[in-house]
N, C-alpha and C positions, 0 to 999 in steps of 0.2 A: 572472481570477486576481488574487491579491494582488500588490502591487508588490514589487519586490526590495529596497526600501529600508525599513528599520524603525527610523527615528530615535527613536521613542518606545517601541518594543516589542522586548524581547529574549525570543523565544519559539521553542522547538524545534518546536512544532506548526505555527506559521506557516511556518517554513523548510521543514519536511517537505511541507506542502501546496503549496509552490511546485513540488515535483517530482511528487507523486502526487495532488494535490487536485482536479484537473480530472475531471469525470464520466467521460469516456471512458477516462481513464488507468486507473482502478481496474478497469474492465471489461476492458481489454486485459490487465492483470495477472491478473485472474481467469481469462481464457481461456488465458493462458500456463500457469497452474497446471494447467489441464485438458488441456494438450497441443496447443492450437491454435498453430501455429508460423508459417505462411506469411501473407503479406500478403493473398492472395486468401481464405484460410480466415478470417482476421480480419474482412475486409469482409463475407463471407457470414454469419459468426456474429453480428456486432454490428449489421449494418445501418448502418454508419458510412460517410460519404463517403470516397473515396480520399484527398482532400486533407487532411481532418482526421486520418485515420489516419496518413498519412505524417508530418505534423507531430508527432503524439503519439509515434510510434515513434522519430523522430529525437530528441525530447526525452528519452525514456527511455534511449536508447542513450547520449546525451551525458552523462547523469547516472549511468551505470553500473548501471542497473536491469535493462536488457536487453542482450544481446549479439547483434549482427547477423552472420549467417554466410551466405556465398554457397553455394547448393546447385546452381545451374545457370548456365551461361554462354550467351550469345547466344540470347535476351536474358538479361541478369543477373537472377537471382532470388535472393532472400534469405529466410532464416528467422530467427525471433527467439526467443531463449531467455533465461530468467531467469538472471541472474548470482547469485553468492552474496548480494550486496546485495539483489537482487530477491526471492530465496527467503526472506529474512528477513521479507517482508511476508505470509507464509502465515498467521500469526496474525491479521493485520488482516482478511484475506479471510474466515477462519473466523468471527471475531467479527461482521463485518458480515452474513455469511450467516445466522448464528444469530439476530441481532437482527432482520433483515428477515423471517425465517420466523416469529418470535414476534409482531412488531408489525404486519406487513403480509402476513399469510398468503395464499397462493394457495388458493382454495377446495378443490381436490382434495388439497391437501397440498404439502409443499415440492417445488419443481421439481428440486432436486438434493440428494442426501444425500452427506455426506462421511464415508467409512468407512475404517477401518484395514484395510490389505491383509492383515495377519497373522491377525486374528480376526474381522473384520467389524464391530467395535464402532464407535460414533459417535466422531467427533473433535471436541474442543472446545478452545478456548484458555482455559485456567484461569489466573486471576490469582492467583499465589501469592508469598509472601515468599521471597526468595532465602536468608534466614538460617534461618528456622524452618519454612518450607514450608507455613505456614497459608494457606488460601484467603482472599483479601481481598475485602471488600465495600466500598462507597463510604465507609461510616462508619469503616472500619479504617485509612484512609490519611490522610496529610497531605502537603501540598506545602510544602517549606521552601526558602529561597533557596539556590541552588547557586553554584558559583564563577563561572559565566557571568553570572548575574544580578548578583552582587556586584561583578563587574568592569565592568559597564555604566556608562557615564557617568551621573551623578546618583544612582546606587544604591550607590556605594562609601561605606563608613562615613565617610570623610574629606569626601565631598561633601554629607553630610546636616547639617553644622553650620549 
């Protein structure tokens, strides 16, 4: 994983990757969206070692992506549920699923279809403008300096003299 210190880089993507960028983490989040809740279910679903899973779950709980709930005592057993913060990652999972299906297709077809409960339609994460609602393509966007970048040492207008 990336280090936690970004002396030369002010980047929201880098900070987000510190929480969700490790390979197993996104698969755990995917399974949480699919209703896989217990430690043993996650081990079975992912084929992950218990030690790695325990570390990843603790990390996601620490960062408020998952909530840990005890469902059995003696021995203690816990289930893991997406918090509102974790639920915001739904679009990321949909986009990665769609991208993987297009660029790395499974020969018989997609392994899982994401459907709308109400009508059975496909679900996609559309990139649209929040003002005019136009769908955005790569050529339609620009990245301009925001307040966080402008406040970074060396990037303030006063520091550029």
